[in-house]
C-alpha positions as CSV (number, residue, x, y, z in Angstrom):
1,M,-12.1,-12.0,-14.8
2,L,-14.3,-11.3,-11.8
3,Y,-14.2,-7.9,-10.1
4,Q,-17.0,-8.2,-7.5
5,R,-14.9,-7.2,-4.5
6,S,-13.3,-4.3,-6.4
7,S,-16.8,-3.1,-7.5
8,A,-18.1,-3.2,-3.9
9,L,-15.1,-1.4,-2.6
10,F,-15.4,1.3,-5.2
11,K,-19.1,1.9,-4.3
12,E,-18.1,2.2,-0.6
13,A,-15.2,4.5,-1.4
14,E,-17.5,6.8,-3.4
15,Q,-19.5,7.6,-0.3
16,V,-16.5,9.1,1.5
17,I,-13.8,10.0,-1.1
18,P,-14.5,12.3,-4.1
19,G,-15.0,10.0,-7.1
20,G,-14.0,7.1,-4.9
21,V,-10.3,7.8,-5.5
22,N,-7.5,9.9,-4.2
23,S,-6.0,10.6,-7.6
24,P,-8.3,11.1,-10.6
25,V,-6.8,8.8,-13.2
26,R,-7.4,5.8,-10.9
27,A,-11.2,6.2,-11.4
28,F,-11.2,4.7,-14.9
29,K,-13.1,7.7,-16.2
30,A,-11.0,7.8,-19.4
31,V,-11.6,4.1,-20.2
32,G,-14.9,3.3,-18.5
33,G,-15.7,0.6,-16.1
34,T,-14.9,0.1,-12.4
35,P,-11.3,0.6,-11.0
36,I,-9.4,-2.4,-9.8
37,F,-8.5,-2.3,-6.1
38,A,-5.0,-3.6,-5.4
39,K,-4.4,-5.8,-2.4
40,S,-0.7,-6.7,-2.7
41,A,2.2,-6.8,-5.2
42,K,5.4,-8.7,-5.6
43,G,8.1,-8.4,-8.3
44,A,6.4,-7.8,-11.6
45,Y,2.9,-8.7,-10.4
46,V,0.0,-6.9,-8.7
47,Y,-2.9,-8.8,-7.1
48,D,-6.4,-7.3,-6.7
49,E,-9.0,-7.8,-4.0
50,D,-10.7,-10.5,-6.1
51,G,-7.6,-12.6,-6.3
52,N,-6.7,-11.7,-9.9
53,R,-3.0,-11.5,-10.8
54,Y,-1.8,-8.9,-13.3
55,I,1.6,-8.3,-15.0
56,D,2.0,-4.7,-14.0
57,Y,3.1,-1.9,-16.4
58,I,2.2,1.0,-14.1
59,N,4.6,0.1,-11.3
60,S,3.0,2.7,-9.0
61,W,3.5,5.2,-12.0
62,G,7.2,4.6,-12.1
63,P,8.9,4.1,-8.7
64,M,9.1,0.3,-8.8
65,I,12.0,0.1,-11.2
66,L,13.3,-3.0,-9.4
67,G,9.9,-4.6,-8.8
68,H,7.3,-4.4,-6.1
69,A,8.2,-5.2,-2.5
70,Y,11.9,-5.2,-3.4
71,E,13.4,-6.8,-0.3
72,P,16.2,-4.3,0.5
73,V,13.7,-1.5,0.4
74,V,11.1,-3.3,2.5
75,K,13.8,-4.3,5.1
76,A,15.1,-0.7,5.3
77,V,11.7,0.7,5.9
78,I,10.8,-1.8,8.6
79,E,14.1,-1.3,10.4
80,K,13.8,2.5,10.3
81,A,10.1,2.4,11.4
82,K,11.2,0.6,14.6
83,Q,13.2,3.7,15.5
84,G,10.3,6.1,15.0
85,T,8.4,7.3,11.9
86,S,8.8,11.1,12.1
87,F,10.7,13.5,14.2
88,G,10.5,17.0,12.7
89,M,14.3,17.2,13.3
90,P,17.3,16.5,11.1
91,T,18.4,12.9,10.8
92,E,21.7,11.4,9.5
93,I,20.0,9.4,6.8
94,E,18.9,12.6,5.0
95,T,22.6,13.5,4.5
96,E,23.4,10.0,3.4
97,I,20.8,9.9,0.6
98,A,21.6,13.5,-0.4
99,K,25.3,12.7,-0.8
100,L,24.5,9.6,-2.9
101,A,22.1,11.5,-5.1
102,V,24.5,14.4,-5.7
103,S,27.2,11.9,-6.6
104,M,25.0,10.2,-9.2
105,V,23.5,13.2,-10.9
106,P,25.6,15.6,-13.1
107,N,25.7,19.3,-12.4
108,I,24.2,19.5,-8.9
109,D,25.8,20.4,-5.6
110,K,22.8,20.4,-3.2
111,I,19.4,18.7,-3.1
112,R,16.4,19.4,-0.9
113,F,13.8,16.7,-0.2
114,V,10.1,17.4,-0.2
115,N,7.0,15.1,-0.2
116,S,5.9,14.9,-3.8
117,G,6.8,15.6,-7.4
118,T,4.2,18.4,-7.4
119,E,5.9,20.0,-4.4
120,A,9.3,19.6,-6.1
121,C,8.2,21.4,-9.3
122,M,6.3,24.1,-7.4
123,S,9.4,24.8,-5.3
124,A,11.8,24.7,-8.3
125,V,9.7,27.4,-10.1
126,R,9.6,29.6,-6.9
127,L,13.4,29.2,-6.6
128,A,13.9,30.2,-10.2
129,R,11.7,33.3,-9.8
130,G,13.6,34.2,-6.6
131,F,17.0,33.7,-8.2
132,T,16.3,35.6,-11.5
133,G,13.9,38.3,-10.1
134,K,11.5,37.5,-13.0
135,E,8.0,36.2,-12.9
136,K,6.9,34.5,-16.1
137,I,7.5,30.8,-16.8
138,I,7.2,28.7,-20.0
139,K,5.8,25.2,-19.8
140,F,4.9,22.8,-22.6
141,A,1.5,21.5,-23.7
142,G,1.1,17.9,-22.6
143,C,3.8,18.1,-19.9
144,Y,2.5,17.5,-16.4
145,H,4.3,19.0,-13.4
146,G,1.8,18.3,-10.7
147,H,-1.3,20.2,-9.7
148,S,0.1,23.5,-8.5
149,D,-1.9,26.4,-10.0
150,A,0.9,27.6,-12.2
151,F,1.0,24.3,-14.1
152,L,-2.7,23.8,-14.8
153,I,-2.7,26.0,-17.8
154,Q,-3.8,25.5,-21.4
155,A,-3.1,27.5,-24.5
156,G,-4.7,30.9,-25.2
157,S,-5.9,32.0,-28.6
158,G,-2.5,32.6,-30.1
159,A,1.1,31.5,-30.0
160,V,2.2,34.4,-27.9
161,T,-0.8,35.0,-25.7
162,F,-1.0,34.4,-22.0
163,G,-2.2,31.0,-20.8
164,S,-5.7,30.5,-19.5
165,P,-6.7,28.2,-16.6
166,N,-8.1,24.8,-17.5
167,S,-9.1,24.0,-13.9
168,P,-11.6,25.9,-11.8
169,G,-9.8,27.4,-8.9
170,V,-6.9,28.6,-10.9
171,T,-7.0,32.4,-11.1
172,Q,-6.4,34.5,-14.2
173,G,-3.7,36.3,-12.2
174,T,-1.8,33.0,-11.9
175,A,-2.4,32.1,-15.5
176,K,-1.1,35.3,-17.0
177,D,2.5,34.4,-15.8
178,T,2.5,31.0,-17.5
179,L,3.2,30.8,-21.2
180,L,2.4,27.6,-23.1
181,A,4.8,26.2,-25.7
182,N,4.7,23.3,-28.1
183,Y,6.8,20.3,-27.2
184,N,9.7,19.6,-29.6
185,D,9.2,23.0,-31.3
186,I,12.1,25.3,-30.6
187,D,10.9,28.0,-32.9
188,N,7.7,28.2,-30.9
189,V,9.7,28.7,-27.7
190,K,11.8,31.4,-29.4
191,T,8.6,33.2,-30.4
192,L,7.4,33.2,-26.8
193,V,10.7,34.4,-25.5
194,E,10.9,37.2,-28.0
195,A,7.4,38.4,-27.1
196,N,8.2,38.4,-23.4
197,K,11.8,39.7,-23.5
198,G,13.5,39.9,-20.2
199,E,10.4,38.7,-18.3
200,I,10.9,34.9,-18.2
201,A,12.4,33.3,-15.1
202,C,12.4,29.7,-16.3
203,V,11.5,27.0,-18.8
204,I,10.2,23.8,-17.2
205,I,10.0,20.7,-19.2
206,E,9.7,16.9,-19.0
207,P,12.9,16.2,-21.0
208,V,11.4,12.9,-22.0
209,A,7.7,13.3,-21.7
210,G,5.6,10.7,-20.0
211,N,2.3,12.4,-19.5
212,M,1.1,12.4,-23.1
213,G,2.4,8.9,-23.5
214,C,6.1,8.5,-23.9
215,I,7.5,11.2,-26.2
216,P,11.3,11.6,-26.5
217,P,12.8,14.9,-27.5
218,K,13.5,15.2,-31.3
219,G,16.9,15.8,-32.6
220,D,18.8,18.6,-30.9
221,F,15.6,20.1,-29.3
222,L,17.0,20.0,-25.7
223,K,20.4,21.3,-26.9
224,Q,18.7,24.2,-28.6
225,L,16.6,24.9,-25.6
226,R,19.7,25.0,-23.4
227,I,21.4,27.5,-25.8
228,L,18.3,29.7,-25.9
229,C,18.1,29.8,-22.1
230,D,21.7,30.7,-21.8
231,E,21.4,33.5,-24.3
232,E,18.3,35.0,-22.5
233,G,19.3,34.5,-18.9
234,I,16.5,32.0,-18.3
235,L,16.8,29.0,-16.0
236,L,16.2,25.6,-17.5
237,I,14.3,23.2,-15.2
238,F,14.2,19.5,-16.0
239,D,11.2,17.8,-14.4
240,E,12.8,14.4,-13.9
241,V,10.1,13.1,-11.5
242,M,9.6,10.2,-13.9
243,T,12.9,9.9,-15.7
244,G,15.3,10.6,-12.8
245,F,17.2,7.4,-11.8
246,R,15.1,5.5,-14.3
247,L,16.5,6.3,-17.8
248,A,20.1,6.5,-16.4
249,K,21.8,6.8,-13.1
250,G,22.1,10.5,-13.8
251,G,18.7,10.8,-15.6
252,V,18.2,12.6,-18.8
253,Q,21.1,15.0,-18.1
254,E,23.4,12.0,-18.3
255,L,21.5,10.3,-21.2
256,Y,21.5,13.3,-23.5
257,G,24.5,15.2,-22.2
258,I,22.4,18.3,-21.5
259,D,22.8,20.2,-18.2
260,A,19.7,21.7,-16.6
261,D,19.8,24.5,-14.0
262,I,17.3,22.9,-11.6
263,I,16.3,19.3,-11.6
264,C,13.1,17.9,-10.0
265,F,12.9,14.3,-8.7
266,G,10.3,11.9,-7.4
267,K,9.1,8.4,-7.8
268,V,12.3,6.2,-8.0
269,I,14.2,8.5,-5.5
270,G,11.7,7.5,-2.8
271,G,11.7,3.8,-3.4
272,G,7.9,3.8,-3.6
273,L,7.2,6.0,-0.6
274,P,5.8,9.6,-0.9
275,V,8.8,11.8,-1.8
276,G,10.1,14.5,-4.1
277,A,13.3,16.5,-4.4
278,F,14.8,19.4,-6.3
279,A,18.5,20.1,-6.9
280,A,20.8,22.6,-8.5
281,R,24.3,24.2,-8.3
282,N,25.3,26.0,-5.1
283,E,24.8,29.5,-6.5
284,I,21.1,28.6,-7.0
285,M,20.4,26.4,-4.1
286,N,21.9,28.9,-1.6
287,H,19.0,31.2,-2.3
288,L,16.8,28.8,-0.4
289,A,15.9,29.5,3.3
290,P,17.6,29.3,5.7
291,L,20.6,30.4,3.6
292,G,18.6,32.7,1.4
293,S,15.3,34.5,1.2
294,V,13.3,32.0,-1.0
295,Y,11.1,30.2,1.5
296,Q,10.3,26.5,1.3
297,A,9.4,24.2,4.2
298,G,7.6,20.9,5.0
299,T,6.8,19.1,8.3
300,L,7.4,15.7,6.8
301,S,10.2,16.6,4.3
302,G,13.1,14.2,4.7
303,N,10.8,11.7,6.4
304,P,13.0,8.9,7.7
305,L,10.9,6.1,6.2
306,A,11.0,7.7,2.8
307,M,14.7,8.4,3.1
308,A,15.4,4.8,4.1
309,A,13.4,3.5,1.1
310,G,15.1,5.9,-1.2
311,L,18.6,5.2,0.0
312,A,18.1,1.5,-0.4
313,M,16.8,2.0,-3.9
314,L,19.5,4.3,-5.1
315,T,22.2,2.1,-3.5
316,A,20.9,-0.8,-5.5
317,I,20.8,1.2,-8.7
318,Q,24.2,2.6,-8.1
319,S,25.8,-0.9,-7.6
320,D,24.2,-2.5,-10.7
321,S,26.2,-1.4,-13.8
322,A,24.1,-3.5,-16.1
323,L,20.6,-2.4,-14.9
324,F,19.8,0.2,-17.5
325,D,21.0,-2.0,-20.4
326,R,18.8,-4.8,-19.2
327,L,15.8,-2.5,-18.9
328,A,16.4,-1.0,-22.4
329,E,16.7,-4.5,-23.9
330,K,13.5,-5.7,-22.3
331,T,11.7,-2.6,-23.5
332,A,13.0,-3.0,-27.0
333,Y,11.9,-6.7,-27.0
334,L,8.4,-5.6,-25.9
335,H,8.3,-2.9,-28.5
336,K,9.2,-5.4,-31.3
337,G,6.7,-8.0,-30.2
338,C,3.8,-5.6,-29.7
339,A,4.5,-3.9,-33.1
340,E,4.5,-7.3,-34.9
341,A,1.3,-8.4,-33.1
342,L,-0.6,-5.2,-34.0
343,N,0.7,-5.1,-37.6
344,K,-0.3,-8.7,-38.1
345,H,-4.0,-7.7,-37.5
346,G,-3.8,-4.4,-39.3
347,V,-4.2,-2.2,-36.2
348,K,-3.0,1.4,-36.9
349,H,-0.5,2.5,-34.3
350,T,2.8,4.0,-33.5
351,I,5.1,3.1,-30.6
352,N,7.4,5.4,-28.8
353,R,10.0,4.3,-26.3
354,E,13.0,5.7,-24.4
355,G,14.9,3.4,-22.0
356,S,12.4,1.7,-19.8
357,M,9.4,3.9,-20.8
358,I,7.2,2.9,-23.7
359,S,3.8,3.8,-25.1
360,I,1.4,2.5,-27.8
361,H,-0.4,5.3,-29.6
362,F,-3.3,4.3,-31.8
363,A,-2.4,6.9,-34.4
364,E,-1.0,6.5,-37.9
365,A,1.4,9.4,-37.8
366,V,4.5,9.9,-35.7
367,V,3.7,11.2,-32.2
368,F,6.0,14.0,-31.1
369,D,3.9,16.4,-29.1
370,F,0.5,16.8,-27.4
371,E,-1.4,17.7,-30.6
372,T,-0.2,14.5,-32.4
373,A,-0.7,12.4,-29.3
374,A,-4.3,13.7,-29.1
375,K,-5.0,12.4,-32.7
376,G,-4.8,8.8,-31.4
377,N,-8.1,6.8,-31.5
378,N,-9.3,6.8,-27.9
379,D,-12.1,4.3,-28.6
380,T,-9.5,1.8,-29.8
381,F,-7.4,2.5,-26.7
382,K,-10.5,1.9,-24.4
383,S,-11.1,-1.5,-26.1
384,F,-7.4,-2.3,-25.9
385,F,-7.2,-1.4,-22.2
386,H,-10.1,-3.6,-21.2
387,G,-8.9,-6.4,-23.4
388,M,-5.5,-6.4,-21.9
389,L,-7.0,-6.2,-18.4
390,N,-9.1,-9.3,-19.1
391,E,-5.9,-11.0,-20.2
392,G,-4.2,-10.2,-16.9
393,I,-2.1,-7.3,-18.1
394,Y,-2.4,-4.0,-16.2
395,I,-1.5,-0.9,-18.2
396,A,-2.3,2.8,-17.4
397,P,-6.1,3.5,-17.7
398,S,-5.3,6.5,-19.9
399,A,-4.0,6.8,-23.5
400,F,-1.8,9.7,-22.3
401,E,0.4,7.8,-19.8
402,T,3.6,5.9,-20.4
403,W,4.1,2.3,-19.5
404,F,7.0,1.6,-17.0
405,I,9.2,-1.5,-17.4
406,T,10.6,-3.0,-14.2
407,D,13.7,-5.2,-13.9
408,A,11.5,-7.8,-12.2
409,L,9.8,-8.6,-15.6
410,S,11.0,-11.8,-17.1
411,Y,11.1,-12.6,-20.8
412,D,8.2,-15.0,-20.1
413,D,6.2,-12.1,-18.7
414,L,7.0,-10.1,-21.8
415,D,6.0,-13.0,-24.1
416,E,2.8,-13.4,-22.2
417,T,2.1,-9.6,-22.7
418,I,2.9,-9.9,-26.4
419,R,0.5,-12.8,-26.8
420,A,-2.2,-10.8,-25.0
421,V,-1.6,-7.9,-27.4
422,E,-2.0,-10.2,-30.4
423,K,-5.2,-11.7,-29.0
424,V,-6.7,-8.3,-28.2
425,A,-5.6,-6.9,-31.6
426,Q,-7.9,-9.4,-33.3
427,T,-10.9,-7.7,-31.7
428,L,-9.9,-4.0,-32.4
């Protein structure tokens, strides 16, 4: 494929935007080469500035569960924009989408809308600290909760040490209150809790991880985490920015039958527009200003365009009882086809999936946490990525990101993808 227009646009962007992109993974640093500039998208396909068409497995990193330019969402945004794009005042549509979301998700009474997943997670942790009166938090290696300072932490020298910043600009003072645990390792979490008895406000987790590739929870890990938090008076926060309204109408809480104390949303809940949200029971949410003393605000929170897009998206999801079965069936079909293609040519790999999330890890062993994910062959992934790109298949330009399946994908699209995997596998 030719990428002349994309290359020229990237050079131009580099002059006025740091790295030429407004989010780092888009720059192709992890895979090499020049990023593709999107021009338009429809259904399962995205088209670049050079006129190339790709079967899209990023889907704007998750929101496009029903496909790009989904007509009810587009129509809702256009009609709402005619009435004004922002008011800084309450609007009826905020209550409409809040009612619908609360009715779909287990164990929540109130929800507050913000402008991004980062903001949702940041606000959820502040609320947990305000509610419990404690300061420390536990997060998991490989789980991404946005770029707020408290989340940009890597492990210290030992299992119970304080975290240390892994981004310049994050202070040691911030890092000392973030403890890093191993995903899918309840004993490790218990060790951290015991070493910081009575000091931990919350545990925040991607209940199905998507930022080290797709990694589901093992066995009763989430159940044991819930029990531990109950025993220790710690709030459990599910970061469902990726999984909310994607893996089930009620997200992972519904899928696994585990109640979290605070749930963070993004992506699907905004129908593709910038949005985030966090929700909980009344006793927790009533600590937020203006009812309580925990402050959180945003000029564009509850933006009418985002609310219109999100309401149209959630309404469509709510009314389609077979949606999640179709998505899971398509994902399983893709899994089987890719595994057969890679096995045929002796490519070492393991595939994880949950619902409409799937990842190919170029590692021999089972991948169940960040350490095992990091053992994947990154050189193989780079070759695989560019091979798939040349075949018209767009996957995330990082070995540590999940693929997202959209309902707009046809089985012909899946077959084309599987044929591309087999063709590329011959070169790996």
